[in-house]
C-alpha positions, 0 to 999 in steps of 0.5 A: 656671586656665581663668578666668584665660585669655582665652576667644578666645586668639591662636595665640601665646598658645595655642602658649606654653601648649599647646606648650611646649618640654618637650612638643615635646621628649618622646621617646616621646609625640610621633609622628615627624610632630609636628615635621614638620607635626602641631604646626604644624597642630593648634594651629589645631584647638585654637584652635577647640576651646577656644572650645567647651564640649567637654572635653579628655577629650571631644576624646580621645573623638573621637580614639578614635572616629577610630581605631575608624572607621579600622579599620572603614574597612578592611572596605570592599572595594577601595582606597577603604577603605584610603584612608579609613583613611589619612585617619582616621589623620591625623584621629586624630593631630590629635585626639591632639595637640589633647586635650593642648593643650586640657587644658594651656590649661584646666589640666584634665590628669588621670590619667583623661585619660591613661588614656582616651588609652592605651585609645584607642591600644591598642584602635586598634592591636588593631583594625587587624590584626583588621579587616585579617585579616577583610578578607583572609579575605573576599577570599581566601574568594571566590578559588578559588586562595587560599581555603585561606589565608583562615582561617590569615590571619584567625588570624594577624591576631588574633595580630598584634593581640595582639603589637602591643598587647604591644609598646606595653604593654611601655613602660607596664609599665616605668613600672608596675614603677618605680612599684610599686618606689617609684622616681620617674617618668622624664623622657620623654627619650632619656637616660632610655631609654639603654643603654650603647653599650659593651654588645651590646644598646646596639650593636644598638639603635644600629644599629636606628636606621638601620632603625626597623622598629618605627615601622611598627607604629603606626596611621598607618604601618600604614594607609599600608602597608595602602593600598600593599598594597591598590593592589598587589592591585588592580594584580595583579588578586588582591584581598587577596593583598598584604595577606595577605603583609603579615600573614604577614611582619609576624607573625614580624617583630613577634615579633622586635620584642617580643623586642628590646623586652623585652631592651632594657628589661631592659638599660636603667637604667630597671629598676635600683634607684637 
């Protein structure tokens, strides 16, 4: 398919193939910033990438590296590490948009590409709390007043990593369960994820839209919150103290998010036999 298309496409040609309405309307696969600015800018990156020999999977590899380096950046003391992490989180988003756009332009979409994309997101969201926990561990260990809280916070960071991956994996478990039961693939729309609003779970989920805490559990939002906490710690003169409280608050909150996600999945029509 790729030989039928121009080697130096215009932006209009790229948008028509790489950003069709069905892609931009996806409920789960699109980050909330996609319509705000991501897709408006990513097409320029895609225009550069399709003129090179890099494959769509190679672009996904760059996305994965950006996520891993974002986690490593948190190990840099002070606020510069979190600032770099925020920048890298945006880089990861653009590569995440462009890998699919490159694949659609060249007609190279594949299960392998989807798989490594999922590996990238899961490993990134696991590494962030681990790196954050170690960052706080080092900073609290150097403090006489807070040294006793260093090891518990490191452990809680590891637990938070597991819970973040579990929360992201629950949606994939639904698709796996449907596939193993011989059911068809669900479209990525709000209607396919619906829960009857007359039920208690449906009412609670409707209320949750006004306080979408679950969005804060993704890499981009986590990096922004970590930066805010690093600034607070710097202002109060206690390195790591705000990040410590972030971990201590996020851990029980993420337990509740996982429980709510599980209940919502069980109450939805997605796991019911046709």
